[in-house]
C-alpha positions in Angstrom: 94.6 65.1 58.4 92.3 64.9 55.4 89.3 66.9 54.8 87.4 63.7 54.3 88.1 63.0 58.1 86.4 66.2 59.7 82.7 66.4 59.5 81.3 68.8 57.1 79.7 71.3 59.2 83.2 72.0 61.1 85.0 73.3 58.1 83.8 76.7 58.1 84.5 76.8 61.8 88.0 75.0 61.4 89.3 77.7 59.0 88.0 80.8 61.3 89.3 79.0 64.7 92.9 78.1 62.6 93.3 81.7 61.1 92.7 83.7 65.0 95.2 80.8 66.6 97.5 80.5 63.9 99.9 82.7 65.8 98.5 83.2 69.5 99.4 81.3 72.6 96.0 79.5 72.4 95.2 76.2 70.8 91.9 75.0 70.1 90.8 71.2 69.9 87.1 69.8 69.1 86.0 66.9 71.1 83.2 64.7 69.6 80.3 62.9 71.6 82.5 60.0 72.6 85.3 62.6 74.1 87.4 61.6 71.1 89.6 64.7 69.3 88.2 65.1 65.7 90.1 68.3 65.2 92.9 70.6 66.3 94.3 73.9 65.1 97.9 74.4 64.2 98.8 76.1 66.9 98.8 72.9 69.1 101.9 72.3 67.8 103.6 75.2 69.9 101.3 75.1 73.0 101.3 71.4 73.5 104.0 70.3 71.8 102.1 67.8 69.5 101.5 68.3 65.9 97.2 68.3 64.9 97.9 64.8 63.1 99.5 63.1 66.5 96.3 64.5 68.3 93.5 63.3 65.6 91.3 60.4 67.3 92.8 60.3 70.3 91.1 60.5 73.6 90.9 63.6 75.1 90.8 61.8 78.9 94.5 60.7 78.1 95.6 64.0 77.7 94.4 65.3 81.2 95.9 64.5 84.4 94.2 62.0 86.0 93.7 63.9 89.3 92.7 66.8 87.2 89.9 64.6 85.1 86.9 65.3 87.3 86.9 68.9 87.2 87.4 68.8 83.2 84.4 66.1 82.7 82.6 68.5 85.4 83.1 71.5 83.0 82.4 69.8 79.7 78.9 69.0 81.3 78.8 72.9 82.5 79.3 73.8 78.8 76.9 71.5 77.1 74.4 72.4 80.0 74.8 76.5 79.7 76.9 76.7 76.6 80.3 77.7 78.3 82.5 76.8 81.3 85.8 77.9 82.3 88.4 79.0 82.5 89.7 76.4 85.1 93.2 75.4 85.3 94.3 71.8 85.1 97.7 69.9 83.8 97.5 67.8 80.4 100.2 66.0 78.9 102.7 68.0 76.5 104.5 66.6 74.2 108.1 66.9 75.9 106.7 64.3 78.3 105.9 66.1 81.2 102.6 67.5 82.5 102.1 71.0 81.8 99.7 73.7 83.6 97.0 75.1 81.1 94.2 77.4 81.4 91.0 75.7 79.8 87.8 76.7 78.6 85.0 74.8 77.1 82.4 76.2 74.7 79.5 74.3 73.4 78.9 74.0 69.5 75.3 73.0 68.1 75.5 70.8 65.0 73.5 72.9 62.5 70.2 70.4 61.2 71.0 67.4 63.6 71.0 69.5 67.1 74.0 67.2 68.3 76.0 68.7 70.3 80.0 69.1 70.2 82.4 70.9 72.5 85.3 73.0 71.4 88.3 73.6 74.1 90.1 76.1 74.1 93.8 75.8 75.8 96.5 78.3 76.8 100.2 77.4 78.6 100.1 79.1 81.9 102.7 76.4 83.2 105.6 79.1 83.8 102.8 81.1 85.7 101.5 78.5 88.1 105.1 77.4 88.8 106.3 81.0 89.9 103.1 81.4 91.6 103.5 78.3 93.7 107.1 79.2 94.2 105.9 82.3 95.4 103.7 81.1 98.0 105.7 78.4 99.7 108.2 81.5 100.3 105.2 83.7 101.3 104.4 80.6 104.0 107.8 80.7 105.4 107.8 84.3 105.9 104.1 83.8 107.8 105.4 81.4 110.1 108.6 83.4 111.1 106.0 86.7 111.2 103.9 84.6 113.4 107.0 83.7 116.2 108.0 87.3 116.7 109.0 88.6 113.3 106.2 91.8 113.8 106.2 94.6 115.4 103.3 95.6 118.0 102.7 99.3 119.1 100.4 102.0 120.1 100.3 105.4 118.5 98.9 108.0 121.0 96.8 110.4 119.5 97.4 113.0 122.0 100.9 113.4 120.9 101.4 111.8 117.7 104.5 109.5 119.3 104.5 105.7 119.8 103.8 105.1 123.6 104.3 101.4 123.3 106.7 99.5 121.0 107.6 95.9 121.1 111.3 95.1 121.3 111.2 93.3 117.8 111.2 96.8 116.5 114.8 96.6 116.5 114.6 93.7 114.2 112.3 94.8 111.7 113.5 98.6 111.3 116.4 98.7 113.2 115.5 100.9 116.2 115.8 100.5 119.4 112.6 101.2 121.8 114.0 104.1 123.7 115.3 105.8 120.0 111.7 105.2 118.3 109.8 106.7 121.0 111.5 109.8 120.6 110.6 110.5 117.0 107.0 111.3 115.6 105.4 108.8 113.8 105.0 111.0 110.8 108.6 110.9 110.3 109.0 106.9 109.7 106.2 107.3 107.0 107.3 107.5 103.3 106.3 111.1 102.0 104.7 109.5 99.3 102.4 107.4 101.4 101.4 109.7 104.2 98.4 111.2 102.9 96.7 107.3 102.2 98.3 106.8 106.1 96.2 109.9 107.5 93.5 109.0 105.2 92.8 105.1 107.0 93.9 106.3 110.4 91.0 108.9 110.2 88.7 106.1 109.0 89.7 103.7 111.8 89.5 106.4 114.3 85.7 107.3 112.9 84.5 103.7 114.4 85.0 102.2 118.1 87.2 99.2 117.6 87.5 99.8 113.5 90.3 98.0 112.0 91.6 98.3 108.4 95.0 97.4 107.0 97.6 99.0 104.5 100.8 98.6 103.1 103.3 101.3 102.7 107.1 102.4 103.1 108.7 103.0 106.7 112.2 104.3 107.1 114.4 101.8 108.3 117.5 103.2 111.0 120.2 102.6 107.8 118.4 105.2 105.7 116.3 102.2 103.2 113.1 102.1 103.0 111.2 98.9 103.7 107.7 98.1 102.6 105.2 97.2 105.9 102.1 95.7 106.0 100.1 98.1 108.5 97.2 96.8 110.7 95.6 99.5 112.8 92.9 98.8 115.5 91.0 101.2 117.3 91.6 100.9 121.0 90.3 104.5 122.1 87.6 104.4 124.8 86.6 106.7 128.0 88.1 104.5 130.6 91.4 103.5 128.9 94.5 104.7 127.6 94.0 106.5 124.1 95.5 105.4 121.1 95.7 103.4 118.1 97.1 99.4 118.5 99.6 98.7 115.5 100.7 95.3 114.0 103.7 96.1 111.9 105.1 93.5 109.7 108.1 93.8 107.0 106.8 92.2 103.7 109.6 94.1 101.7 110.6 90.7 100.2 107.1 89.5 99.6 106.8 92.9 97.9 109.7 92.4 95.6 108.5 89.3 94.6 105.2 90.1 93.6 106.9 92.8 91.5 108.9 90.5 90.1 106.0 88.3 89.3 104.2 91.1 87.8 107.4 92.3 85.8 107.7 88.6 84.5 104.0 88.8 83.2 104.4 91.7 81.5 108.2 91.1 80.1 109.8 89.3 77.7 112.3 87.0 79.4 114.6 86.6 76.6 115.1 90.2 76.1 113.4 92.0 78.6 111.4 94.2 76.7 107.7 94.6 77.3 105.6 92.0 76.1 102.3 92.2 74.2 100.0 92.8 77.3 102.1 95.4 78.2 102.4 97.1 75.2 98.6 96.9 74.7 98.6 98.5 78.1 100.6 101.5 76.9 98.5 102.0 73.7 95.3 101.9 75.8 97.0 104.6 78.3 97.9 106.7 75.3 94.4 106.7 73.6 92.8 107.6 77.0 95.6 110.5 77.4 95.1 112.2 74.3 92.7 114.2 72.2 92.2 111.3 69.5 91.4 113.5 66.8 95.0 114.8 67.1 96.6 111.6 68.4 100.4 111.7 67.7 100.5 108.2 68.5 102.2 105.4 65.7 102.7 101.9 66.2 105.2 100.1 64.1 105.3 96.6 63.9 108.8 94.6 62.5 109.3 91.0 61.7 113.1 89.7 61.0 113.4 89.0 57.6 114.8 85.1 57.3 114.9 84.5 60.7 114.1 81.0 60.7 117.2 80.1 58.1 119.4 82.1 60.7 117.7 79.9 63.6 117.8 76.6 61.7 121.6 77.2 59.7 123.3 78.5 63.1 121.2 77.0 66.3 118.8 78.3 68.5 121.3 80.0 70.7 122.8 81.8 67.8 119.2 82.6 67.1 118.7 84.3 70.3 122.0 85.8 70.1 120.5 88.0 66.9 117.3 88.7 69.4 119.1 89.9 71.9 121.2 92.1 69.6 118.2 93.2 67.8 116.5 94.4 71.1 119.5 96.1 72.2 119.5 98.3 68.9 115.7 99.1 69.4 116.2 100.2 72.8 119.3 102.5 71.5 116.9 104.0 68.8 114.5 104.2 71.5 116.8 106.4 73.5 117.8 108.6 70.6 114.0 109.4 69.6 113.4 110.5 73.1 116.4 112.5 73.2 116.0 114.0 69.8 112.4 114.4 69.3 111.2 114.4 73.2 108.9 111.2 72.4 107.8 108.8 74.5 108.8 105.1 73.3 107.9 101.5 74.4 109.8 98.7 72.5 108.2 95.5 73.0 109.0 91.4 71.6 105.6 90.1 70.5 106.6 86.7 69.2 109.4 84.9 68.2 110.9 87.5 65.7 108.4 90.0 65.5 108.7 93.3 67.5 107.2 96.8 67.8 107.9 100.5 68.5 105.2 102.2 70.1 106.2 106.3 69.5 104.0 109.4 70.7 105.4 112.8 69.7 104.5 115.9 68.5 104.7 115.5 65.0 102.1 113.6 63.3 102.5 114.0 59.6 106.2 113.3 59.5 106.6 111.1 62.4 106.0 107.5 60.7 108.1 108.0 58.2 111.2 109.4 60.0 110.9 106.6 62.4 110.9 104.1 59.7 114.1 105.8 58.7 115.6 105.7 61.9 115.0 102.0 62.3 116.5 101.2 58.6 119.2 103.3 59.7 119.9 101.0 63.0 120.0 97.9 60.8 122.8 99.1 58.4 125.3 97.4 60.6 125.6 94.0 60.1 125.0 91.7 62.9 127.9 89.5 64.0 127.1 85.8 64.5 129.4 83.5 65.5 132.0 85.2 64.3 130.9 85.9 60.9 128.7 89.3 59.8 125.2 89.0 58.7 122.9 91.2 56.8 119.4 91.6 58.9 116.7 93.5 57.4 112.9 93.7 58.5 109.6 93.9 57.2 107.6 96.5 59.0 104.0 97.6 59.1 102.9 101.2 60.7 99.9 101.9 62.0 98.7 105.4 63.1 96.1 106.1 66.0 92.8 107.1 64.5 89.7 108.9 65.8 87.6 105.8 68.2 90.7 103.4 67.8 91.4 100.7 70.7 94.5 99.3 71.5 93.5 96.0 70.0 92.8 97.6 66.8 95.7 99.5 66.4 97.5 96.4 67.0 95.8 94.3 64.6 96.2 96.9 62.0 99.8 97.2 62.5 99.9 93.5 62.3 97.8 93.5 58.9 100.4 96.0 57.4 103.6 94.0 58.3 102.1 91.0 56.6 101.2 92.7 53.7 104.8 94.3 53.7 106.1 90.7 54.0 103.7 89.2 51.4 105.7 91.9 48.7 108.9 91.0 49.4 111.9 91.2 52.0 112.9 94.3 53.6 109.5 96.2 52.7 107.3 98.8 54.4 103.5 99.1 54.6 101.4 101.6 56.1 98.0 100.6 57.1 95.1 101.8 54.9 92.1 100.6 53.1 94.1 98.2 50.3 95.8 96.7 53.4 92.5 95.8 55.6 91.0 94.5 52.2 94.2 92.3 51.8 94.0 90.9 55.1 90.1 90.5 54.6 91.0 88.7 51.6 93.7 86.7 53.2 91.3 85.1 55.3 88.8 84.4 52.8 91.3 82.4 51.0 92.0 80.3 53.9 88.6 79.5 54.8 87.9 79.1 50.9 90.6 76.4 50.3 89.5 74.2 52.8 86.9 73.3 50.7 88.8 73.9 47.3 89.8 70.4 47.4 86.5 68.6 47.8 85.1 70.6 45.1 88.0 69.9 42.5 89.0 73.6 42.1 92.5 72.9 41.9 94.4 72.2 38.5 97.7 71.6 37.3 99.8 73.4 34.6 103.4 72.0 33.7 106.2 73.8 32.3 108.2 71.5 29.9 112.1 71.1 30.3 113.9 70.4 26.9 117.3 68.5 26.0 119.0 70.8 24.2 121.1 67.9 22.4 118.0 65.6 20.7 115.2 68.7 20.9 113.0 66.8 22.7 111.0 67.2 25.7 112.8 65.7 28.7 111.0 66.4 31.7 108.0 68.6 32.9 107.6 70.7 36.5 103.9 70.4 37.9 102.7 73.5 39.0 99.3 73.8 41.1 96.8 76.2 40.2 93.5 77.4 41.9 90.7 77.8 39.7 88.5 80.1 42.2 84.8 80.1 41.6 85.1 83.9 41.9 88.2 85.6 41.6 89.4 83.3 38.7 92.4 81.7 38.3 95.4 82.1 40.7 98.6 81.1 40.9 100.5 79.6 43.9 101.7 82.8 45.6 98.0 83.8 46.3 97.2 80.4 48.4 100.4 78.1 49.1 101.5 80.6 52.0 98.4 80.6 53.0 98.1 76.7 52.8 101.4 76.3 54.6 100.3 78.6 57.4 96.8 77.1 58.2 98.5 73.2 57.9 96.6 72.2 54.8 100.0 72.3 52.8 100.4 68.7 53.3 96.8 67.6 51.8 97.5 70.0 49.0 101.0 68.7 48.6 99.4 64.7 48.3 96.7 66.4 45.8 99.5 67.5 43.7 101.4 64.2 43.9 98.3 62.3 43.0 97.2 64.0 39.8 101.0 64.6 38.5 101.6 61.0 38.8 98.4 60.1 37.0 99.6 62.7 34.0 102.7 61.3 33.7 101.1 57.6 33.2 98.5 59.3 30.4 101.7 61.0 28.5 103.5 57.6 28.5 106.5 59.1 30.8 108.1 55.8 31.9 108.2 54.2 28.4 111.6 52.7 28.2 112.5 54.0 24.5 111.7 57.7 25.8 112.2 58.0 29.5 110.9 61.2 30.8 110.2 62.9 34.5 107.2 64.6 36.1 108.9 67.0 38.8 106.8 68.3 41.7 107.7 70.7 44.3 107.3 70.0 47.8 107.6 71.7 51.2 109.2 71.4 54.8 105.9 70.4 56.6 105.8 67.6 53.7 109.0 66.5 54.5 108.6 66.6 58.1 105.6 63.7 58.0 107.2 60.4 58.4 104.5 59.0 56.1 105.6 61.0 52.8 107.8 58.8 51.6 105.4 55.9 51.9 102.7 58.1 50.5 104.3 59.2 47.5 105.0 55.3 46.7 101.2 54.3 47.3 100.4 57.2 44.9 102.7 56.4 42.3 101.4 52.5 42.5 98.0 53.0 42.4 98.7 55.5 39.0 100.8 52.5 37.9 104.0 54.8 37.5 107.6 53.7 37.7 109.2 55.7 40.3 112.3 56.7 38.1 109.6 58.8 35.9 109.0 60.7 39.3 111.0 63.3 41.3 110.5 65.7 43.8 112.4 69.2 44.0 113.3 70.8 47.2 114.6 74.6 48.0 117.8 75.3 49.9 115.1 77.1 52.7 113.6 73.5 53.3 117.1 71.9 53.7 117.8 74.6 56.3 114.7 73.4 58.6 116.6 71.4 61.5 114.7 68.4 62.0 116.1 65.0 61.4 112.8 63.8 59.8 113.4 65.3 56.9 116.7 63.7 56.2 115.2 60.7 56.9 112.3 61.1 54.4 114.9 62.3 51.7 116.6 59.1 52.4 113.8 57.1 51.8 112.6 59.0 48.7 115.9 58.4 47.1 115.7 54.3 48.0 112.0 54.5 46.3 113.7 55.0 43.2 112.4 58.5 42.7 114.7 61.2 42.0 115.1 64.4 44.2 116.3 68.2 42.4 118.2 70.9 44.4 115.7 74.0 43.4 116.8 77.6 43.0 120.7 76.5 43.2 123.3 78.8 43.8 121.2 81.2 46.0 122.4 80.3 49.2 125.5 80.0 50.9 125.6 76.4 51.7 124.5 74.8 48.4 127.8 72.5 48.2 127.0 70.9 51.5 123.9 69.9 50.5 125.0 68.4 47.6 127.5 66.2 49.4 124.9 65.4 52.3 121.9 64.5 50.5 121.5 61.9 47.8 120.6 64.7 44.9 120.0 63.9 41.1 119.6 66.9 39.6 120.1 70.8 40.3 118.1 73.5 38.8 120.1 77.1 37.8 118.0 79.6 39.6 116.7 81.9 37.2 118.4 84.9 38.3 121.4 84.0 37.0 119.9 82.8 33.6 118.2 86.3 33.3 121.9 88.2 33.5 123.7 85.9 31.3 124.1 87.9 28.3 124.6 91.1 30.6 126.6 90.0 33.1 129.7 88.5 33.2 129.5 87.1 37.3 126.1 85.5 36.4 127.7 83.9 33.1 130.4 82.4 35.3 128.1 81.1 37.7 126.2 79.1 35.2 129.4 77.7 33.5 130.7 76.6 37.2 127.5 75.4 38.2 127.0 73.3 34.9 130.5 71.9 35.2 130.2 71.0 39.0 126.6 69.0 37.7 128.6 67.1 35.1 131.4 66.3 37.1 129.5 64.9 40.0 127.0 63.3 37.2 123.9 65.3 38.1 121.3 66.5 35.7 121.7 70.3 35.6 118.3 72.2 34.4 118.9 75.9 33.4 115.6 77.6 34.4 114.0 81.2 33.5 115.0 81.0 29.8 113.3 83.7 28.2 114.8 85.0 25.1 116.5 83.1 22.0 120.0 85.0 23.3 119.8 83.2 26.6 118.9 80.0 24.8 122.0 80.0 22.6 124.5 81.5 25.5 123.4 78.3 27.3 124.0 76.2 24.9 127.4 77.3 23.9 128.1 76.9 27.5 127.3 73.1 27.5 123.8 73.5 29.2 122.0 70.6 27.9 118.6 70.8 29.9 117.0 74.3 29.7 113.3 75.4 30.3 111.5 78.8 30.9 109.2 81.1 29.4 110.5 81.7 26.2 110.4 77.9 25.7 106.8 77.0 27.2 104.9 78.7 29.5 103.2 76.6 32.3 100.1 75.3 30.6 97.3 73.0 31.3 97.4 69.5 30.2 95.3 69.3 27.7 97.5 72.3 26.0 100.6 71.0 26.6 99.7 67.1 25.5 99.8 67.9 21.8 103.4 69.6 21.7 105.1 66.8 23.9 106.7 65.7 21.0 107.2 69.2 19.3 111.1 69.9 18.8 112.7 72.4 20.7 113.4 74.7 17.8 110.0 75.0 17.2 109.6 76.3 21.0 112.5 79.0 20.5 110.1 82.3 20.6 111.9 85.2 21.9 109.2 87.1 24.2 109.0 90.8 24.8 109.8 91.4 28.0 107.0 93.9 28.4 104.4 91.2 28.1 105.9 88.7 30.8 103.8 88.4 33.4 105.1 86.2 36.5 102.0 86.7 38.7 101.0 82.8 37.9 104.4 81.1 37.7 
């Protein structure tokens, strides 16, 4: 969905809503006055099973079950009247074709200036909970019918003796006793010791009022020795002209209690691993914070995210991914037992999202606890994970937050999340402790996502181009277009500062299309499709772009509009993109190939299935990863890999580009190995169009500049 299709006044709201809901279980939809969907957050893909692009322009009514439309309209009218309505439960059409139960809330949004009113609809998938409750209700209804026809026990307790003076025959069916047996045992002997005080209190309350009546749930002893949960109704029948006593109605509700307890357990635990979920974790944090002097609190929260989990899941399948999560949970439980044993610590282990886990630890030593728990966690991961008969190394990024004075559970969880995301931004297998720097990074990320919404409209994006040279002719053979952001306050930002945020906020498709459009225009300006000296423009594309069914057609339209021959244009994909299990990606790549554009496999050699991709996809070029080129003159293995990849490419009639040439020594080594296409900072850094234009015909020999490694900043590559 392009930004030009979204009303201007919604832009700030959309960015904030998207950021908040992106990784949550809630989705948000903005409705126009005609009840059309004019915006949907990225989380709709998970919650509704539909991408925002599928929802945009659709009528909200078409989503709601016909039996719930009237209530939905009433809630919307109420929201427009008082500002907010809900929550209500309704059924909505999920992407799987089935109706799911959702908890829905409506909020009014007043358009600044015009006064027009719109509605923001929040949705949370509660299908599992509703269906569990329905199943429980059916079970309870059946039980109630049985109780009505004799499953209960009627008894009278004599206040004088404390024995049951009367008990109905059904006592044998309910508690296993005969009438004679139970009449010889004091009532107090049947009540569980932990429930006796509550029983005595409610008994006293009933006795204080003539005809008083009350109900309690407690445990009674079965003749077998087991404890059964019963619902006990007490009624005061004591009067001066009648037998003294309390009338009891006793119903066995053990099965119902177990079902309710199981429902509660399901609501507070993760179904895949059996660990606590987010709600139970927050409850444990709250209890810990309330139970200690926060000035000396010794509670630490670790959030850890499994590195490359998406790759495991996509490459090996979801079942294997689930096995990995279960094994990870098993090891965390073992770690929790170890911490309880060695440090006398209180530990809660939780699974929060797909591959995000948490450890809440309380112990006596605040100073050393965080570092020691992190070290224990790393030791736990040293043993490889065995998946489908193959051992795999698994690492995590960890965020650590320590309880502070006046901390709340939500704040502590938020701080640990911020630290974890900061750790992930620095690479795999990293640890970050929450501090002011982490907080500032989280705020900066939020601001970046907000600013990015307007960056394209404000013409703040620019392209830099890095050339690749043909070592045989010395001439420029192709260029790679790399996007930069000329931020009005923070200066020129490299893609590492904003592309991840564009992907997480679902703006990458729009951003990628902008890059394609402008790269194609530049290729035309540089006359790249001149048949006497053909050259190629390369652009990087993401998995989200290739998952769009319209990508190939949009690419072709961009080239037609620019007037560029498809053979002068190519897209680069990484192995991580091809690992995504989506048939649409394969179809898109086939369509791109058929259009005449080239496809390059970037960072070749860094994955374990590169050769598979050469067979499966119509790849025209491979780019040797710069990590191998970096060790070319000092590592024999790297040199052997470069020789092998170059030979492989030539045998398959593929173009091979060696990236990351930093020194003259590396360039000479590549030339001696027969590498014909090279690029890197040592030849030319990525530079704007205006700077590269006069260099288009400057031969390679003039670009051989050996750069001091200490000056090689890679921040904006």
